[in-house]
PyMOL CGO cylinders between C-alpha atoms (Angstrom):
from pymol import cmd
from pymol.cgo import CYLINDER

trace = [
    CYLINDER, 146.33, 102.18, 99.38, 142.94, 102.91, 100.58, 0.3, 1, 1, 1, 1, 1, 1,
    CYLINDER, 142.94, 102.91, 100.58, 140.18, 100.69, 99.56, 0.3, 1, 1, 1, 1, 1, 1,
    CYLINDER, 140.18, 100.69, 99.56, 137.65, 102.41, 97.30, 0.3, 1, 1, 1, 1, 1, 1,
    CYLINDER, 137.65, 102.41, 97.30, 134.88, 101.17, 99.60, 0.3, 1, 1, 1, 1, 1, 1,
    CYLINDER, 134.88, 101.17, 99.60, 136.14, 103.80, 102.09, 0.3, 1, 1, 1, 1, 1, 1,
    CYLINDER, 136.14, 103.80, 102.09, 136.30, 106.76, 99.63, 0.3, 1, 1, 1, 1, 1, 1,
    CYLINDER, 136.30, 106.76, 99.63, 134.00, 109.68, 99.45, 0.3, 1, 1, 1, 1, 1, 1,
    CYLINDER, 134.00, 109.68, 99.45, 133.20, 108.60, 95.86, 0.3, 1, 1, 1, 1, 1, 1,
    CYLINDER, 133.20, 108.60, 95.86, 132.16, 105.13, 96.79, 0.3, 1, 1, 1, 1, 1, 1,
    CYLINDER, 132.16, 105.13, 96.79, 130.13, 106.67, 99.89, 0.3, 1, 1, 1, 1, 1, 1,
    CYLINDER, 130.13, 106.67, 99.89, 128.19, 108.83, 97.37, 0.3, 1, 1, 1, 1, 1, 1,
    CYLINDER, 128.19, 108.83, 97.37, 127.66, 105.89, 95.02, 0.3, 1, 1, 1, 1, 1, 1,
    CYLINDER, 127.66, 105.89, 95.02, 126.16, 104.07, 97.86, 0.3, 1, 1, 1, 1, 1, 1,
    CYLINDER, 126.16, 104.07, 97.86, 124.08, 106.95, 99.05, 0.3, 1, 1, 1, 1, 1, 1,
    CYLINDER, 124.08, 106.95, 99.05, 122.67, 107.30, 95.53, 0.3, 1, 1, 1, 1, 1, 1,
    CYLINDER, 122.67, 107.30, 95.53, 121.75, 103.77, 95.23, 0.3, 1, 1, 1, 1, 1, 1,
    CYLINDER, 121.75, 103.77, 95.23, 119.90, 103.73, 98.69, 0.3, 1, 1, 1, 1, 1, 1,
    CYLINDER, 119.90, 103.73, 98.69, 118.21, 107.02, 97.80, 0.3, 1, 1, 1, 1, 1, 1,
    CYLINDER, 118.21, 107.02, 97.80, 116.90, 105.26, 94.48, 0.3, 1, 1, 1, 1, 1, 1,
    CYLINDER, 116.90, 105.26, 94.48, 115.89, 102.23, 96.01, 0.3, 1, 1, 1, 1, 1, 1,
    CYLINDER, 115.89, 102.23, 96.01, 113.94, 104.10, 98.72, 0.3, 1, 1, 1, 1, 1, 1,
    CYLINDER, 113.94, 104.10, 98.72, 112.31, 106.52, 96.29, 0.3, 1, 1, 1, 1, 1, 1,
    CYLINDER, 112.31, 106.52, 96.29, 110.89, 103.56, 94.50, 0.3, 1, 1, 1, 1, 1, 1,
    CYLINDER, 110.89, 103.56, 94.50, 109.36, 102.22, 97.65, 0.3, 1, 1, 1, 1, 1, 1,
    CYLINDER, 109.36, 102.22, 97.65, 111.48, 98.95, 97.07, 0.3, 1, 1, 1, 1, 1, 1,
    CYLINDER, 111.48, 98.95, 97.07, 112.69, 97.20, 100.24, 0.3, 1, 1, 1, 1, 1, 1,
    CYLINDER, 112.69, 97.20, 100.24, 116.02, 95.49, 100.68, 0.3, 1, 1, 1, 1, 1, 1,
    CYLINDER, 116.02, 95.49, 100.68, 114.09, 92.13, 100.81, 0.3, 1, 1, 1, 1, 1, 1,
    CYLINDER, 114.09, 92.13, 100.81, 112.27, 92.82, 97.58, 0.3, 1, 1, 1, 1, 1, 1,
    CYLINDER, 112.27, 92.82, 97.58, 115.26, 94.04, 95.79, 0.3, 1, 1, 1, 1, 1, 1,
    CYLINDER, 115.26, 94.04, 95.79, 117.17, 91.02, 96.94, 0.3, 1, 1, 1, 1, 1, 1,
    CYLINDER, 117.17, 91.02, 96.94, 114.45, 88.74, 95.97, 0.3, 1, 1, 1, 1, 1, 1,
    CYLINDER, 114.45, 88.74, 95.97, 114.52, 90.35, 92.46, 0.3, 1, 1, 1, 1, 1, 1,
    CYLINDER, 114.52, 90.35, 92.46, 118.10, 89.84, 92.29, 0.3, 1, 1, 1, 1, 1, 1,
    CYLINDER, 118.10, 89.84, 92.29, 117.97, 86.23, 93.59, 0.3, 1, 1, 1, 1, 1, 1,
    CYLINDER, 117.97, 86.23, 93.59, 120.11, 86.99, 96.24, 0.3, 1, 1, 1, 1, 1, 1,
    CYLINDER, 120.11, 86.99, 96.24, 119.59, 87.19, 100.16, 0.3, 1, 1, 1, 1, 1, 1,
    CYLINDER, 119.59, 87.19, 100.16, 118.45, 90.21, 101.94, 0.3, 1, 1, 1, 1, 1, 1,
    CYLINDER, 118.45, 90.21, 101.94, 121.99, 90.43, 103.35, 0.3, 1, 1, 1, 1, 1, 1,
    CYLINDER, 121.99, 90.43, 103.35, 123.47, 91.02, 100.15, 0.3, 1, 1, 1, 1, 1, 1,
    CYLINDER, 123.47, 91.02, 100.15, 121.66, 94.22, 99.64, 0.3, 1, 1, 1, 1, 1, 1,
    CYLINDER, 121.66, 94.22, 99.64, 122.33, 95.39, 103.35, 0.3, 1, 1, 1, 1, 1, 1,
    CYLINDER, 122.33, 95.39, 103.35, 126.05, 94.74, 103.14, 0.3, 1, 1, 1, 1, 1, 1,
    CYLINDER, 126.05, 94.74, 103.14, 126.70, 96.70, 99.95, 0.3, 1, 1, 1, 1, 1, 1,
    CYLINDER, 126.70, 96.70, 99.95, 124.39, 99.50, 101.21, 0.3, 1, 1, 1, 1, 1, 1,
    CYLINDER, 124.39, 99.50, 101.21, 126.34, 99.74, 104.52, 0.3, 1, 1, 1, 1, 1, 1,
    CYLINDER, 126.34, 99.74, 104.52, 129.81, 99.41, 102.68, 0.3, 1, 1, 1, 1, 1, 1,
    CYLINDER, 129.81, 99.41, 102.68, 130.70, 96.11, 104.29, 0.3, 1, 1, 1, 1, 1, 1,
    CYLINDER, 130.70, 96.11, 104.29, 130.52, 94.74, 100.77, 0.3, 1, 1, 1, 1, 1, 1,
    CYLINDER, 130.52, 94.74, 100.77, 131.44, 96.34, 97.48, 0.3, 1, 1, 1, 1, 1, 1,
    CYLINDER, 131.44, 96.34, 97.48, 129.71, 96.23, 94.28, 0.3, 1, 1, 1, 1, 1, 1,
    CYLINDER, 129.71, 96.23, 94.28, 131.53, 95.42, 91.01, 0.3, 1, 1, 1, 1, 1, 1,
    CYLINDER, 131.53, 95.42, 91.01, 130.43, 96.86, 87.62, 0.3, 1, 1, 1, 1, 1, 1,
    CYLINDER, 130.43, 96.86, 87.62, 128.27, 93.76, 86.59, 0.3, 1, 1, 1, 1, 1, 1,
    CYLINDER, 128.27, 93.76, 86.59, 126.57, 93.60, 89.91, 0.3, 1, 1, 1, 1, 1, 1,
    CYLINDER, 126.57, 93.60, 89.91, 125.86, 97.34, 89.81, 0.3, 1, 1, 1, 1, 1, 1,
    CYLINDER, 125.86, 97.34, 89.81, 124.38, 96.97, 86.39, 0.3, 1, 1, 1, 1, 1, 1,
    CYLINDER, 124.38, 96.97, 86.39, 122.00, 94.13, 87.80, 0.3, 1, 1, 1, 1, 1, 1,
    CYLINDER, 122.00, 94.13, 87.80, 120.99, 96.39, 90.66, 0.3, 1, 1, 1, 1, 1, 1,
    CYLINDER, 120.99, 96.39, 90.66, 120.29, 99.21, 88.32, 0.3, 1, 1, 1, 1, 1, 1,
    CYLINDER, 120.29, 99.21, 88.32, 118.26, 97.16, 86.24, 0.3, 1, 1, 1, 1, 1, 1,
    CYLINDER, 118.26, 97.16, 86.24, 116.20, 95.80, 89.19, 0.3, 1, 1, 1, 1, 1, 1,
    CYLINDER, 116.20, 95.80, 89.19, 115.62, 99.23, 90.16, 0.3, 1, 1, 1, 1, 1, 1,
    CYLINDER, 115.62, 99.23, 90.16, 114.83, 100.51, 86.59, 0.3, 1, 1, 1, 1, 1, 1,
    CYLINDER, 114.83, 100.51, 86.59, 117.59, 103.06, 86.93, 0.3, 1, 1, 1, 1, 1, 1,
    CYLINDER, 117.59, 103.06, 86.93, 118.84, 104.95, 84.01, 0.3, 1, 1, 1, 1, 1, 1,
    CYLINDER, 118.84, 104.95, 84.01, 122.45, 103.99, 84.32, 0.3, 1, 1, 1, 1, 1, 1,
    CYLINDER, 122.45, 103.99, 84.32, 123.87, 106.82, 82.37, 0.3, 1, 1, 1, 1, 1, 1,
    CYLINDER, 123.87, 106.82, 82.37, 121.99, 109.48, 84.47, 0.3, 1, 1, 1, 1, 1, 1,
    CYLINDER, 121.99, 109.48, 84.47, 122.84, 107.68, 87.59, 0.3, 1, 1, 1, 1, 1, 1,
    CYLINDER, 122.84, 107.68, 87.59, 126.53, 108.05, 86.89, 0.3, 1, 1, 1, 1, 1, 1,
    CYLINDER, 126.53, 108.05, 86.89, 126.14, 111.56, 85.73, 0.3, 1, 1, 1, 1, 1, 1,
    CYLINDER, 126.14, 111.56, 85.73, 124.34, 112.32, 88.87, 0.3, 1, 1, 1, 1, 1, 1,
    CYLINDER, 124.34, 112.32, 88.87, 127.32, 110.66, 91.01, 0.3, 1, 1, 1, 1, 1, 1,
    CYLINDER, 127.32, 110.66, 91.01, 129.80, 112.73, 89.04, 0.3, 1, 1, 1, 1, 1, 1,
    CYLINDER, 129.80, 112.73, 89.04, 127.93, 115.73, 90.02, 0.3, 1, 1, 1, 1, 1, 1,
    CYLINDER, 127.93, 115.73, 90.02, 127.78, 114.76, 93.78, 0.3, 1, 1, 1, 1, 1, 1,
    CYLINDER, 127.78, 114.76, 93.78, 131.25, 114.05, 93.97, 0.3, 1, 1, 1, 1, 1, 1,
    CYLINDER, 131.25, 114.05, 93.97, 132.42, 117.02, 92.09, 0.3, 1, 1, 1, 1, 1, 1,
    CYLINDER, 132.42, 117.02, 92.09, 130.79, 119.47, 94.88, 0.3, 1, 1, 1, 1, 1, 1,
]
cmd.load_cgo(trace, "trace")
């Protein structure tokens, strides 16, 4: 079975997280500091080297002030195209 890190859906998930971070002019370093994590934590999940679980996603979404429901709706729209 293929790890979900390598699926198209997970790739879109990462792309949306990166897009939202950049649209709010937040650097990986600042986001990592907000999460009390090293900058490499953000770099690794954005590059696909590391996978985010649900709780971690919720923490990232809160740090970026994302509307979690809208984010998931946007993800579903992107992967259904």
